[in-house]
Backbone as ProteinMPNN parsed JSONL, in Angstrom:
{"seq_chain_A": "MAQKKQATATNGEILAITQVLNKAARLPSLPSKGSYWIGRNVKLFRDAATTIEEQRKVLLDKYSEKDEQGKPITEPVEIDGKTLEQVKLSDEDAFRNEWSELLQMEVDVESFPIKLDLLGETIGITPNEMVVLDELIEAE", "coords_chain_A": {"N_chain_A": [[23.788, 2.351, -16.146], [21.317, 3.475, -13.794], [20.564, 1.697, -10.801], [17.402, 1.0, -9.474], [16.506, 1.72, -6.114], [15.545, 0.67, -3.029], [13.655, 1.56, -0.403], [12.433, 2.812, 2.762], [9.681, 4.977, 3.694], [7.726, 7.648, 4.98], [4.381, 8.366, 4.415], [3.959, 11.168, 4.656], [6.545, 12.138, 4.091], [6.694, 11.078, 1.354], [4.872, 12.603, 0.085], [6.01, 15.143, 0.458], [8.495, 14.755, -1.037], [7.474, 14.153, -3.493], [6.264, 16.665, -4.149], [8.682, 18.457, -4.373], [10.199, 17.077, -6.449], [8.243, 17.575, -8.644], [8.238, 20.195, -8.845], [11.112, 20.585, -9.535], [11.245, 19.286, -11.838], [9.956, 21.12, -13.504], [11.744, 23.141, -13.886], [13.8, 25.184, -15.842], [16.495, 25.574, -15.889], [17.467, 23.162, -15.343], [19.519, 20.671, -16.115], [19.687, 18.392, -19.01], [20.321, 15.567, -18.419], [19.797, 15.33, -15.679], [17.304, 16.238, -15.549], [16.107, 14.003, -16.775], [16.425, 12.079, -14.9], [14.981, 12.977, -12.627], [12.584, 13.059, -13.919], [12.143, 10.147, -14.018], [11.802, 9.547, -11.455], [9.641, 11.265, -10.654], [7.594, 9.777, -11.938], [7.798, 7.461, -10.399], [7.096, 8.185, -7.981], [4.568, 9.48, -8.239], [2.288, 7.813, -8.2], [2.207, 6.763, -5.552], [1.819, 9.19, -4.297], [-0.77, 9.995, -5.428], [-2.497, 7.958, -4.32], [-2.354, 8.6, -1.638], [-3.575, 11.092, -1.7], [-5.999, 10.314, -2.746], [-6.944, 8.956, -0.27], [-6.974, 10.941, 1.558], [-9.171, 12.431, 0.59], [-11.179, 10.667, 0.99], [-11.106, 10.732, 3.788], [-12.074, 13.434, 4.168], [-14.539, 13.305, 3.195], [-15.736, 11.708, 4.885], [-15.512, 13.066, 7.191], [-16.893, 15.491, 6.809], [-19.297, 18.056, 6.858], [-22.443, 17.718, 5.863], [-24.76, 18.453, 3.125], [-28.231, 18.91, 2.167], [-28.364, 17.173, -0.048], [-26.49, 15.44, 0.466], [-24.028, 16.024, -0.131], [-20.512, 17.218, 0.64], [-20.344, 20.281, 2.595], [-18.867, 23.465, 1.739], [-16.822, 26.096, 2.665], [-15.683, 29.565, 2.15], [-12.369, 30.332, 2.455], [-9.379, 32.491, 3.308], [-6.303, 32.142, 1.868], [-3.088, 32.958, 1.828], [-3.757, 35.496, 0.515], [-5.516, 34.535, -1.171], [-8.775, 33.383, -2.203], [-10.041, 30.341, -1.247], [-12.001, 27.399, -1.465], [-12.922, 25.667, 1.267], [-13.492, 22.38, 2.705], [-16.018, 21.993, 5.357], [-15.696, 20.722, 8.365], [-17.077, 18.236, 10.366], [-16.173, 16.933, 12.583], [-13.298, 18.139, 13.399], [-10.89, 17.34, 14.878], [-10.95, 14.304, 14.75], [-10.494, 14.135, 12.188], [-7.961, 15.278, 11.687], [-6.319, 13.531, 13.42], [-6.639, 11.036, 12.15], [-5.724, 11.836, 9.579], [-3.107, 12.433, 10.29], [-2.222, 10.072, 11.171], [-2.205, 8.574, 8.854], [-0.288, 10.047, 7.433], [1.947, 9.364, 8.968], [2.325, 6.756, 8.438], [4.472, 4.174, 7.402], [5.847, 3.246, 4.366], [7.118, 1.072, 1.93], [9.274, 2.317, -0.785], [10.307, 2.83, -4.118], [13.2, 4.171, -5.807], [15.129, 6.209, -8.16], [18.606, 6.803, -7.855], [19.836, 9.944, -7.894], [22.52, 11.57, -9.355], [24.325, 14.257, -7.851], [25.96, 16.023, -9.452], [24.602, 16.05, -11.961], [22.472, 17.653, -11.588], [23.22, 20.263, -11.768], [24.798, 23.702, -11.466], [23.109, 25.709, -10.433], [19.984, 24.983, -9.828], [17.583, 26.04, -8.849], [16.101, 25.252, -6.691], [15.502, 25.275, -3.255], [17.799, 25.197, -0.301], [16.249, 23.838, 1.6], [14.527, 22.301, 0.23], [16.417, 20.67, -1.076], [17.296, 19.174, 0.985], [14.936, 17.564, 1.504], [15.069, 15.94, -0.803], [17.068, 14.502, -0.182], [17.56, 11.51, 0.248], [17.453, 10.755, -2.267], [19.621, 11.916, -3.61], [22.83, 11.405, -4.767], [26.01, 12.205, -3.759], [29.182, 12.612, -5.448]], "CA_chain_A": [[22.393, 2.549, -15.897], [21.1, 3.641, -12.44], [19.418, 0.852, -10.369], [16.384, 1.367, -8.431], [16.836, 1.583, -4.671], [14.38, 0.151, -2.139], [13.899, 2.301, 0.906], [11.057, 3.039, 3.56], [9.595, 6.454, 3.879], [6.468, 7.707, 5.539], [3.499, 9.047, 3.347], [4.186, 12.483, 4.624], [7.675, 12.293, 3.193], [6.285, 10.844, -0.077], [4.171, 13.947, -0.309], [7.053, 16.356, 0.398], [9.366, 14.389, -2.169], [6.588, 14.407, -5.058], [6.102, 18.012, -4.37], [9.929, 18.958, -4.809], [10.354, 16.597, -7.837], [7.515, 18.159, -9.601], [8.796, 21.695, -9.056], [12.336, 20.518, -10.022], [10.851, 18.769, -13.272], [9.484, 22.339, -14.496], [12.717, 24.172, -13.82], [14.454, 25.434, -17.115], [17.826, 25.458, -15.641], [17.968, 21.895, -15.046], [20.25, 19.944, -17.369], [18.85, 17.183, -19.651], [20.34, 14.237, -17.882], [19.222, 15.676, -14.421], [15.726, 16.284, -15.829], [15.599, 12.581, -17.158], [16.232, 11.103, -13.613], [13.937, 13.755, -11.923], [11.351, 12.625, -14.475], [11.921, 8.818, -13.906], [11.52, 9.703, -10.042], [8.341, 11.655, -10.644], [6.619, 8.816, -12.245], [7.677, 6.267, -9.4], [6.38, 8.653, -6.64], [3.232, 10.077, -8.485], [1.309, 6.69, -7.86], [2.061, 6.702, -4.185], [1.202, 10.445, -3.982], [-2.112, 9.923, -5.849], [-3.161, 7.063, -3.461], [-2.505, 9.369, -0.407], [-4.449, 12.126, -1.726], [-7.508, 9.604, -2.65], [-7.359, 8.677, 1.07], [-7.287, 12.291, 2.127], [-10.522, 12.814, 0.006], [-12.085, 9.811, 1.658], [-11.317, 11.352, 5.021], [-12.719, 14.707, 4.106], [-15.757, 13.05, 2.863], [-16.079, 10.939, 6.136], [-15.765, 14.002, 8.284], [-17.24, 16.72, 6.229], [-20.634, 18.399, 7.242], [-23.078, 17.529, 4.502], [-25.879, 19.471, 2.707], [-29.422, 18.0, 1.973], [-28.091, 16.272, -1.052], [-25.39, 14.463, 0.968], [-22.534, 16.631, -0.518], [-19.869, 18.063, 1.467], [-20.445, 21.64, 2.503], [-17.509, 24.0, 1.581], [-16.923, 27.444, 3.136], [-14.605, 30.257, 1.632], [-11.193, 30.861, 3.487], [-8.362, 33.279, 2.535], [-4.862, 31.633, 2.27], [-1.982, 33.92, 0.879], [-4.29, 36.44, -0.423], [-6.411, 34.022, -2.323], [-9.983, 32.84, -1.523], [-10.277, 29.046, -1.761], [-13.137, 26.684, -0.743], [-12.654, 24.563, 2.33], [-14.557, 21.645, 3.415], [-16.381, 22.322, 6.581], [-15.581, 19.369, 9.087], [-17.895, 17.944, 11.454], [-15.255, 16.452, 13.503], [-11.974, 18.369, 12.887], [-9.895, 16.597, 15.621], [-10.998, 13.154, 14.398], [-10.075, 14.129, 10.909], [-6.624, 15.41, 11.886], [-5.938, 12.416, 14.06], [-6.511, 10.033, 11.054], [-4.681, 12.173, 8.565], [-1.733, 12.333, 10.902], [-1.743, 8.564, 11.136], [-1.98, 8.327, 7.448], [0.947, 10.75, 7.053], [3.114, 8.837, 9.556], [2.446, 5.399, 8.013], [5.668, 4.009, 6.538], [5.567, 2.29, 3.215], [8.249, 0.808, 0.935], [9.308, 2.865, -2.002], [11.522, 2.586, -5.101], [13.633, 5.43, -6.564], [16.27, 6.142, -9.005], [19.452, 7.641, -7.548], [20.299, 11.221, -8.73], [23.913, 12.187, -9.127], [24.279, 15.602, -7.598], [26.629, 16.807, -10.502], [23.645, 16.0, -12.946], [21.513, 18.784, -11.117], [23.793, 21.46, -12.24], [25.199, 24.411, -10.339], [22.068, 26.525, -9.872], [19.08, 24.581, -10.375], [16.473, 26.738, -8.535], [15.407, 24.715, -5.533], [16.169, 25.897, -2.175], [18.366, 24.181, 0.522], [15.219, 23.009, 2.403], [13.964, 21.189, -0.715], [17.402, 19.672, -1.549], [17.089, 18.259, 2.187], [13.87, 16.724, 1.097], [15.398, 14.923, -1.646], [18.387, 13.927, 0.283], [17.612, 10.097, 0.203], [17.496, 10.502, -3.717], [20.76, 12.498, -4.189], [24.102, 10.748, -4.543], [27.186, 13.02, -3.835], [30.34, 11.809, -5.98]], "C_chain_A": [[22.093, 2.438, -14.403], [20.144, 2.304, -12.0], [18.574, 1.417, -9.437], [16.821, 1.011, -7.055], [15.58, 1.354, -3.953], [14.44, 1.092, -0.815], [12.302, 2.295, 1.665], [10.994, 4.542, 3.787], [7.951, 6.516, 4.247], [5.652, 8.462, 4.345], [3.723, 10.479, 3.346], [5.474, 12.936, 3.709], [7.385, 11.898, 1.676], [5.65, 12.09, -0.73], [5.133, 15.077, -0.683], [8.096, 16.194, -0.986], [8.73, 14.855, -3.389], [6.514, 15.884, -5.341], [7.399, 18.621, -4.879], [10.242, 18.399, -6.204], [9.434, 17.312, -8.765], [7.901, 19.628, -9.655], [10.06, 21.528, -9.766], [12.198, 20.164, -11.609], [10.528, 19.871, -14.213], [10.655, 23.361, -14.457], [13.473, 24.11, -15.237], [15.788, 25.162, -17.087], [18.165, 24.222, -15.48], [18.61, 21.024, -16.19], [19.682, 18.732, -17.717], [18.952, 15.853, -18.921], [19.763, 14.432, -16.46], [17.804, 15.637, -14.568], [15.285, 14.843, -16.117], [15.482, 11.732, -15.813], [15.131, 11.658, -12.681], [12.719, 13.175, -12.533], [10.929, 11.28, -14.139], [11.3, 9.064, -12.271], [10.077, 10.2, -9.846], [7.282, 10.618, -10.96], [6.642, 7.516, -11.183], [6.994, 6.715, -8.154], [4.965, 9.219, -6.926], [2.197, 9.032, -7.88], [1.051, 6.67, -6.512], [1.246, 8.13, -3.693], [-0.253, 10.456, -4.14], [-3.005, 9.014, -4.909], [-3.245, 7.902, -2.146], [-3.397, 10.395, -0.691], [-5.958, 11.504, -2.133], [-7.914, 9.326, -1.319], [-7.705, 9.89, 1.793], [-8.695, 12.707, 1.782], [-11.527, 11.93, 0.722], [-12.389, 10.347, 3.059], [-12.187, 12.516, 5.081], [-14.108, 14.371, 4.028], [-16.464, 12.391, 4.221], [-16.48, 11.773, 7.168], [-16.361, 15.176, 8.046], [-18.857, 16.849, 6.63], [-21.37, 18.15, 5.735], [-24.424, 18.202, 4.332], [-27.076, 18.334, 2.659], [-29.202, 16.914, 1.059], [-27.097, 15.212, -0.631], [-24.019, 14.988, 0.487], [-21.871, 17.331, 0.466], [-20.078, 19.525, 1.42], [-19.002, 22.409, 2.504], [-17.886, 25.484, 2.22], [-15.517, 28.165, 2.543], [-13.509, 30.51, 2.887], [-10.036, 31.412, 2.69], [-6.91, 32.588, 2.907], [-3.904, 32.406, 1.15], [-2.802, 34.767, 0.084], [-5.447, 35.851, -1.542], [-7.599, 33.423, -1.517], [-9.995, 31.468, -2.062], [-11.438, 28.647, -0.896], [-12.682, 25.639, 0.234], [-13.679, 23.765, 2.934], [-14.768, 21.654, 4.847], [-16.436, 20.758, 7.305], [-16.552, 19.357, 10.295], [-17.061, 17.523, 12.686], [-13.644, 16.722, 13.149], [-10.775, 17.546, 13.552], [-9.858, 15.067, 15.03], [-10.235, 13.104, 12.914], [-8.503, 14.385, 10.813], [-5.996, 14.369, 12.573], [-5.832, 11.298, 12.899], [-5.71, 10.443, 9.783], [-3.416, 11.964, 9.053], [-1.248, 11.016, 10.734], [-1.484, 8.214, 9.807], [-0.623, 8.887, 7.037], [2.16, 10.003, 7.714], [3.296, 7.281, 9.201], [3.671, 5.203, 7.182], [5.385, 2.713, 5.492], [6.846, 2.038, 2.572], [8.148, 1.503, -0.408], [10.381, 2.533, -2.85], [11.765, 3.841, -5.735], [14.872, 5.222, -7.255], [17.337, 7.192, -8.235], [19.628, 8.882, -8.436], [21.625, 11.747, -8.484], [23.823, 13.74, -8.853], [25.023, 16.402, -8.645], [25.723, 16.797, -11.767], [22.677, 17.117, -12.716], [22.029, 20.247, -11.689], [24.177, 22.422, -11.153], [23.935, 25.307, -9.606], [20.598, 26.015, -10.507], [17.48, 25.064, -9.953], [15.61, 26.063, -7.601], [16.198, 25.075, -4.346], [16.784, 24.74, -1.386], [17.501, 23.248, 1.346], [14.697, 21.867, 1.474], [14.975, 20.346, -1.132], [17.263, 18.682, -0.176], [15.869, 17.071, 1.961], [14.126, 15.508, 0.219], [16.689, 14.208, -1.128], [18.593, 12.487, -0.095], [17.832, 9.854, -1.421], [18.929, 10.804, -4.328], [21.827, 11.636, -3.838], [25.22, 11.72, -4.848], [28.197, 12.013, -4.563], [31.516, 12.208, -5.309]], "O_chain_A": [[22.518, 1.475, -13.764], [19.187, 1.926, -12.677], [18.972, 2.267, -8.641], [17.5, -0.003, -6.892], [14.562, 1.912, -4.364], [15.548, 1.223, -0.295], [11.271, 1.848, 1.163], [11.977, 5.246, 4.017], [7.118, 5.676, 3.905], [6.241, 9.074, 3.453], [3.716, 11.093, 2.279], [5.467, 13.82, 2.852], [7.974, 12.555, 0.818], [5.893, 12.487, -1.87], [5.138, 15.75, -1.713], [8.424, 17.098, -1.754], [9.193, 15.688, -4.168], [6.655, 16.352, -6.471], [7.267, 19.346, -5.865], [10.535, 19.194, -7.096], [9.977, 17.683, -9.806], [7.799, 20.17, -10.755], [10.22, 22.325, -10.69], [12.913, 20.672, -12.473], [10.706, 19.776, -15.427], [10.474, 24.436, -15.028], [13.726, 23.007, -15.72], [16.338, 24.6, -18.034], [19.385, 24.065, -15.46], [17.932, 20.797, -17.191], [19.195, 18.009, -16.848], [17.985, 15.106, -18.773], [19.145, 13.436, -16.081], [17.118, 15.027, -13.748], [14.173, 14.478, -15.736], [14.624, 10.866, -15.644], [14.431, 10.886, -12.025], [11.821, 12.794, -11.782], [9.74, 11.017, -13.959], [10.167, 8.624, -12.072], [9.351, 9.668, -9.005], [6.219, 10.58, -10.341], [5.719, 6.704, -11.12], [6.423, 5.944, -7.382], [4.21, 9.431, -5.978], [1.324, 9.432, -7.109], [-0.112, 6.577, -6.12], [0.295, 8.157, -2.912], [-0.981, 10.836, -3.223], [-4.185, 9.323, -4.745], [-4.33, 7.848, -1.568], [-4.141, 10.639, 0.259], [-6.977, 12.14, -1.864], [-9.115, 9.402, -1.057], [-8.648, 9.897, 2.584], [-9.37, 13.297, 2.625], [-12.626, 12.387, 1.036], [-13.528, 10.444, 3.516], [-13.01, 12.607, 5.992], [-14.911, 15.023, 4.694], [-17.644, 12.603, 4.498], [-17.421, 11.545, 7.929], [-16.426, 15.982, 8.974], [-19.571, 15.848, 6.699], [-20.822, 18.402, 4.662], [-25.127, 18.479, 5.305], [-26.937, 17.163, 3.012], [-29.731, 15.819, 1.253], [-26.906, 14.208, -1.318], [-22.986, 14.365, 0.734], [-22.534, 18.069, 1.194], [-20.014, 20.08, 0.323], [-18.086, 21.988, 3.21], [-19.033, 25.931, 2.257], [-14.456, 27.547, 2.459], [-13.82, 30.821, 4.036], [-9.715, 30.942, 1.599], [-6.481, 32.52, 4.059], [-4.024, 32.396, -0.075], [-2.548, 34.78, -1.121], [-6.041, 36.463, -2.43], [-7.462, 33.026, -0.36], [-9.963, 31.342, -3.286], [-11.831, 29.259, 0.098], [-11.998, 24.716, -0.21], [-14.609, 24.253, 3.575], [-13.831, 21.361, 5.589], [-17.095, 19.821, 6.856], [-16.752, 20.313, 11.044], [-17.446, 17.887, 13.797], [-12.875, 15.851, 12.742], [-9.827, 17.14, 12.88], [-8.739, 14.594, 14.831], [-9.507, 12.171, 12.574], [-7.829, 13.788, 9.974], [-4.818, 14.287, 12.224], [-4.764, 10.688, 12.845], [-5.14, 9.627, 9.058], [-2.595, 11.36, 8.363], [-0.138, 10.749, 10.273], [-0.492, 7.517, 9.594], [0.12, 8.205, 6.332], [3.251, 9.984, 7.145], [4.264, 6.64, 9.611], [3.914, 6.018, 6.293], [4.894, 1.608, 5.726], [7.702, 2.91, 2.719], [7.151, 1.364, -1.117], [11.366, 1.968, -2.376], [10.859, 4.553, -6.168], [15.602, 4.256, -7.038], [16.948, 8.339, -8.014], [19.554, 8.774, -9.66], [21.849, 12.353, -7.436], [23.228, 14.433, -9.678], [24.666, 17.578, -8.72], [26.078, 17.552, -12.671], [22.055, 17.52, -13.699], [21.273, 21.173, -11.985], [23.953, 22.101, -9.986], [23.878, 25.512, -8.393], [20.122, 26.544, -11.512], [16.451, 24.654, -10.49], [14.398, 26.266, -7.676], [17.423, 25.174, -4.4], [16.487, 23.566, -1.608], [17.864, 22.135, 1.727], [14.48, 20.72, 1.867], [14.625, 19.253, -1.577], [17.13, 17.469, -0.343], [15.998, 15.882, 2.252], [13.625, 14.393, 0.364], [17.227, 13.337, -1.812], [19.624, 12.16, -0.683], [18.36, 8.807, -1.796], [19.394, 10.181, -5.282], [21.84, 11.115, -2.723], [25.424, 12.069, -6.01], [28.123, 10.8, -4.368], [32.594, 11.68, -5.585]]}, "name": "protein", "num_of_chains": 1, "seq": "MAQKKQATATNGEILAITQVLNKAARLPSLPSKGSYWIGRNVKLFRDAATTIEEQRKVLLDKYSEKDEQGKPITEPVEIDGKTLEQVKLSDEDAFRNEWSELLQMEVDVESFPIKLDLLGETIGITPNEMVVLDELIEAE"}
């Protein structure tokens, strides 16, 4: 049985790892043993990513312009051909500075190593995404 590894990562790295793990967990080409270890890591990283997202929302609320009811004002913005609602910030620089500090903060994390051969030949993630998972992958 694989043993958990202790490591240090930035909150930004945790978000990137979580995003790639979530993508990999949904790939139909992933062999069952690889899927199992991906899933175990998803659970470990999900809590940390959720905490980071909660702090992002706190910062958005702190720096957002408010309407008469004290709710954040949003405005439509087009991203990749989709119209999304974006919070209107009263002090964008302060928000970006605090968000950057949060992303750069180092924290202790646990993970299960994933043997490279358990991922199969063509699992459907890019070389850049494999680099994100580098600390989790064990080559044999």
